[in-house]
C-alpha positions as CSV (number, residue, x, y, z in Angstrom):
1,X,111.4,108.7,83.1
2,X,112.2,111.3,80.3
3,X,111.9,108.6,77.6
4,X,108.6,106.7,79.7
5,X,106.8,110.1,79.2
6,X,107.5,110.2,75.7
7,X,106.6,106.8,75.0
8,X,103.3,107.0,76.8
9,X,102.5,109.8,74.7
10,X,103.4,108.3,71.6
11,X,101.3,105.6,72.5
12,X,98.4,108.1,73.7
13,X,98.4,109.4,70.0
14,X,98.5,106.0,68.2
15,X,95.5,105.3,69.8
16,X,93.7,108.6,68.9
17,X,95.1,108.8,65.0
18,X,93.7,105.0,64.4
19,X,90.6,106.0,65.8
20,X,90.7,109.5,63.2
21,X,92.0,107.0,60.7
22,X,88.8,104.8,61.2
23,X,86.6,107.7,60.2
24,X,88.8,108.7,57.5
25,X,88.8,105.7,55.8
26,X,85.0,105.2,56.2
27,X,84.5,108.1,54.9
28,X,86.7,107.7,51.4
29,X,84.7,103.9,51.2
30,X,81.4,106.1,51.3
31,X,81.9,108.8,48.9
32,X,81.9,111.5,51.6
33,X,84.3,114.7,50.9
34,X,87.4,115.0,53.5
35,X,88.6,118.2,53.1
36,X,91.0,117.6,55.9
37,X,92.9,115.0,57.7
38,X,95.1,116.4,60.6
39,X,97.6,115.4,63.0
40,X,97.6,117.0,65.9
41,X,95.5,120.2,66.2
42,X,95.5,123.7,64.9
43,X,97.3,126.1,63.7
44,X,99.0,124.4,60.9
45,X,102.2,124.2,60.4
46,X,102.6,121.9,57.2
47,X,100.0,120.6,54.7
48,X,99.7,119.0,52.1
49,X,96.9,118.6,49.5
50,X,96.4,115.0,47.9
51,X,93.4,115.1,45.7
52,X,90.3,116.7,47.4
53,X,92.3,116.2,50.6
54,X,94.4,118.3,52.3
55,X,96.6,116.6,55.3
56,X,98.4,118.7,58.2
57,X,100.3,118.8,60.9
58,X,99.7,120.8,63.4
59,X,101.2,123.4,66.3
60,X,99.4,121.8,69.5
61,X,100.5,118.6,70.1
62,X,97.6,116.6,70.8
63,X,95.1,114.4,69.2
64,X,94.3,114.3,65.4
65,X,91.2,115.1,63.3
66,X,89.0,114.6,60.2
67,X,87.3,117.8,58.9
68,X,84.2,116.0,56.7
69,X,81.9,118.3,54.5
70,X,78.7,118.8,56.0
71,X,78.7,117.0,59.4
72,X,75.3,118.5,60.1
73,X,74.5,119.8,56.7
74,X,72.8,117.8,54.1
75,X,73.2,120.2,51.5
76,X,76.3,120.1,51.7
77,X,77.7,118.8,48.1
78,X,79.1,114.8,49.0
79,X,78.4,115.6,53.0
80,X,78.2,113.4,55.4
81,X,74.8,114.1,56.0
82,X,73.2,114.0,53.1
83,X,74.3,110.3,53.3
84,X,71.8,107.0,54.0
85,X,71.5,106.2,57.7
86,X,73.6,103.0,56.7
87,X,76.4,105.0,55.7
88,X,76.4,107.9,58.1
89,X,75.9,104.6,61.0
90,X,79.0,103.2,59.7
91,X,81.5,106.6,59.5
92,X,80.3,107.5,62.3
93,X,81.2,104.2,64.3
94,X,84.4,103.2,62.3
95,X,86.6,105.4,65.1
96,X,85.1,103.1,67.9
97,X,85.7,99.9,65.4
98,X,89.2,100.9,64.8
99,X,89.9,101.3,68.4
100,X,88.5,97.9,69.2
101,X,90.2,96.5,66.3
102,X,93.7,97.6,67.3
103,X,94.3,95.7,70.3
104,X,94.1,92.2,68.4
105,X,97.7,93.7,66.4
106,X,98.7,95.4,69.2
107,X,98.6,92.0,71.8
108,X,99.6,90.3,69.0
109,X,102.9,92.3,68.0
110,X,103.4,92.1,72.1
111,X,103.9,88.2,71.3
112,X,106.1,88.5,68.5
113,X,108.9,90.4,70.4
114,X,110.9,89.5,73.3
115,X,109.4,90.4,76.7
116,X,109.1,89.2,79.7
117,X,107.0,86.9,81.0
118,X,106.2,85.6,84.6
119,X,107.8,82.2,85.7
120,X,106.5,79.7,88.2
121,X,109.5,80.5,90.2
122,X,108.9,82.7,93.2
123,X,112.0,84.5,94.5
124,X,112.5,86.5,97.7
125,X,112.9,90.0,96.8
126,X,113.7,92.0,100.1
127,X,113.7,90.6,103.9
128,X,113.1,93.2,106.7
129,X,115.3,93.0,109.7
130,X,114.3,91.2,112.8
131,X,111.3,90.2,110.7
132,X,109.9,86.3,111.5
133,X,111.6,85.8,108.1
134,X,114.9,87.4,109.2
135,X,114.9,85.4,112.1
136,X,114.2,82.4,110.4
137,X,117.4,82.7,107.7
138,X,115.4,83.9,104.7
139,X,117.5,85.9,102.7
140,X,117.3,87.8,99.3
141,X,117.4,85.7,96.3
142,X,116.2,82.5,98.3
143,X,113.6,80.4,96.1
144,X,110.5,79.5,98.2
145,X,109.7,76.0,97.0
146,X,107.0,75.3,99.2
147,X,105.6,76.0,102.1
148,X,104.2,73.3,104.7
149,X,104.4,70.8,101.9
150,X,102.4,72.8,99.5
151,X,104.2,73.9,96.3
152,X,104.4,77.6,95.5
153,X,104.1,78.9,92.2
154,X,102.2,82.3,92.7
155,X,103.9,84.9,94.9
156,X,99.8,85.0,96.1
157,X,100.0,81.1,97.0
158,X,102.8,82.3,99.9
159,X,100.9,85.2,101.1
160,X,97.4,83.0,101.3
161,X,99.1,80.3,103.4
162,X,101.1,82.2,105.5
163,X,97.9,84.5,106.8
164,X,96.2,81.5,107.6
165,X,98.7,80.3,110.0
166,X,99.1,83.6,112.1
167,X,100.7,82.8,115.0
168,X,101.4,79.1,114.0
169,X,104.9,78.0,113.1
170,X,105.1,76.8,109.3
171,X,107.8,75.5,107.1
172,X,109.4,77.0,104.4
173,X,111.2,75.0,101.7
174,X,114.0,77.1,100.4
175,X,116.4,76.9,97.2
176,X,119.5,79.0,98.0
177,X,121.9,81.0,96.3
178,X,124.2,77.8,95.7
179,X,121.4,75.7,94.8
180,X,120.7,73.7,97.7
181,X,117.7,72.8,99.3
182,X,116.6,73.9,103.3
183,X,113.8,73.8,105.4
184,X,113.4,77.3,107.8
185,X,110.7,77.0,110.3
186,X,108.8,80.9,110.6
187,X,106.0,82.5,113.0
188,X,103.8,84.6,110.7
189,X,103.0,87.4,113.2
190,X,99.6,88.0,113.8
191,X,99.4,91.7,113.8
192,X,101.1,93.3,111.2
193,X,101.0,96.3,108.3
194,X,100.3,95.4,104.7
195,X,104.0,96.9,104.2
196,X,105.4,94.3,106.6
197,X,103.9,91.2,105.5
198,X,102.9,88.3,108.1
199,X,106.5,87.2,108.0
200,X,108.6,90.6,106.6
201,X,109.6,89.6,103.1
202,X,108.8,90.7,99.5
203,X,108.4,88.7,97.0
204,X,107.6,87.9,93.5
205,X,107.4,85.9,90.1
206,X,110.8,85.8,88.5
207,X,110.8,86.8,85.0
208,X,111.8,85.7,81.8
209,X,112.8,87.1,78.1
210,X,110.5,85.4,75.6
211,X,109.2,85.9,71.9
212,X,106.4,83.1,69.6
213,X,106.2,82.9,66.3
214,X,103.5,84.1,64.4
215,X,101.3,81.0,64.0
216,X,101.7,81.2,68.3
217,X,101.3,84.6,68.9
218,X,98.0,85.3,66.9
219,X,95.7,83.0,68.8
220,X,98.0,84.3,72.0
221,X,97.1,88.1,71.2
222,X,92.9,86.6,70.1
223,X,92.9,85.0,74.0
224,X,94.9,87.7,75.5
225,X,92.2,90.1,74.0
226,X,89.3,87.9,75.1
227,X,91.0,88.2,78.8
228,X,90.2,92.0,78.6
229,X,87.0,91.9,77.7
230,X,85.9,89.3,80.4
231,X,87.8,91.8,82.7
232,X,86.2,94.8,81.5
233,X,82.6,93.1,82.3
234,X,83.6,91.9,85.3
235,X,84.3,95.5,86.5
236,X,81.8,97.0,85.1
237,X,79.4,94.5,86.7
238,X,81.5,94.8,90.1
239,X,81.4,98.9,90.0
240,X,77.1,98.4,89.7
241,X,77.0,96.8,92.5
242,X,79.2,98.7,94.2
243,X,81.9,96.0,95.3
244,X,84.5,97.9,93.5
245,X,84.9,102.1,93.2
246,X,83.4,104.1,90.7
247,X,87.2,106.1,89.0
248,X,87.7,107.9,85.9
249,X,91.2,109.0,84.4
250,X,92.1,111.4,81.8
251,X,94.6,112.2,79.8
252,X,97.3,112.9,82.5
253,X,96.3,109.7,84.4
254,X,96.6,107.7,81.4
255,X,99.8,109.0,80.3
256,X,101.5,108.3,84.1
257,X,100.0,104.9,83.9
258,X,101.5,104.4,79.8
259,X,105.5,106.0,80.9
260,X,105.1,102.8,84.3
261,X,104.1,100.6,81.6
262,X,106.7,101.9,79.5
263,X,109.5,100.8,82.0
264,X,108.5,97.6,82.0
265,X,109.4,97.2,78.5
266,X,107.7,97.9,74.8
267,X,105.7,94.6,75.3
268,X,104.0,95.9,78.3
269,X,103.6,99.4,76.9
270,X,101.5,97.3,74.0
271,X,99.6,95.4,76.3
272,X,98.8,98.8,78.3
273,X,98.0,100.3,75.1
274,X,95.8,97.8,73.9
275,X,93.4,98.1,77.3
276,X,93.0,101.5,76.8
277,X,92.4,101.3,73.2
278,X,90.0,98.7,74.0
279,X,88.2,101.5,76.7
280,X,88.3,104.4,74.4
281,X,86.5,102.3,71.6
282,X,83.6,101.3,74.5
283,X,83.6,104.7,75.7
284,X,83.3,106.8,72.5
285,X,80.2,104.4,71.5
286,X,78.0,106.3,75.0
287,X,74.6,107.9,73.8
288,X,76.5,111.1,74.7
289,X,76.5,114.4,72.8
290,X,79.7,115.5,70.9
291,X,81.0,111.5,71.5
292,X,80.5,109.5,68.5
293,X,77.7,107.6,70.4
294,X,75.7,110.8,70.8
295,X,76.3,111.2,66.8
296,X,75.1,107.7,66.0
297,X,71.6,108.7,68.1
298,X,70.6,111.1,66.3
299,X,71.1,108.6,63.1
300,X,68.7,105.9,65.2
301,X,66.4,108.8,66.3
302,X,66.2,109.1,62.5
303,X,65.2,105.6,61.7
304,X,62.8,105.8,65.2
305,X,61.0,108.8,63.3
306,X,60.6,106.8,60.0
307,X,63.3,109.2,58.0
308,X,62.2,112.5,59.8
309,X,65.5,114.1,61.0
310,X,66.1,116.7,63.9
311,X,67.2,120.1,62.3
312,X,71.6,120.3,61.7
313,X,71.2,123.7,63.9
314,X,69.2,121.5,67.0
315,X,71.6,119.0,66.5
316,X,74.9,120.9,66.1
317,X,73.8,123.1,69.6
318,X,73.3,119.9,71.3
319,X,76.9,118.3,70.3
320,X,78.2,122.1,71.2
321,X,76.9,122.0,74.4
322,X,78.0,118.1,75.2
323,X,82.0,119.1,74.0
324,X,81.6,122.1,76.4
325,X,80.8,120.0,79.1
326,X,83.0,117.1,77.9
327,X,86.2,119.9,78.3
328,X,84.8,120.4,81.7
329,X,84.8,117.2,82.8
330,X,88.3,116.5,81.3
331,X,89.4,119.3,83.2
332,X,88.2,118.0,86.8
333,X,89.3,114.8,85.6
334,X,92.8,115.9,84.9
335,X,93.2,117.9,88.2
336,X,92.4,114.9,90.3
337,X,94.5,112.6,88.0
338,X,97.3,115.5,88.9
339,X,96.6,115.3,92.8
340,X,96.6,111.6,92.8
341,X,100.5,111.7,91.4
342,X,101.4,114.5,93.8
343,X,100.0,112.4,96.6
344,X,101.5,109.4,95.4
345,X,98.3,107.6,94.3
């Protein structure tokens, strides 16, 4: 468990460092002075200076940061605020862009390394005592081949058929541990709990260790990324429609879920990290004060006003208030995440 937590924290740190590196490289390419690039948050533990930039390792083990010259002060030499709207838009959006690009590379790596993939074999993992399945002679390790002559390649196939046949006998074709095939008759219950199931068994698709060459891993990574995009889009649509509840998770919840993914293997952790990176990239572009999207709003507002800027003081106050509100929101979300973990959510 301790190793899983460390892996989860490491994955979370990778996302934040990648985000800050996006800003860092964009600033360097655009001639914006980067005064400091730091891993973790101050106070400073170690540092060295190369060129005009200080590179530091800090004491509080959370996040990373860039200190750019004059983010809101156009009078500062080689400041971000003194650059053109196009340059500022590029630098401000580069962190989110890095988070949106990172999943493709992580997913490609997840297919390159050995990882577990589900097969079409559905295996009985648990049989409850005195259940219809136990009465019919089904045991742990049996492979479910067919139900009423219908091939079973996914665990959901079995569940769908037996629930539809509640109260009526069904014929289940099994492959036993010795390789023999037999038919048993099971009568699904009409009343049952989610833990019991209609026939009293827990089933799952068997897995196997696989890995792919680079020329297959790249398109597979791209396809999986596109799947994430579609799932995210569908989730937003269903949330707006009210068909699924709106829930937020903070660093505590993300680290907890990352730990679960880490227990399933490095490939699963990479895939989960890819999802979080994508969501983080989208979230940072939201037009909220203190986020990159909020800063981009001021650049766009300047364009709408034909070059007339909001004063640096006003912009700084707005982002400062937004940052405080964002911290308060994170505290509330983290509190709810901890309560969910305590109560097994």
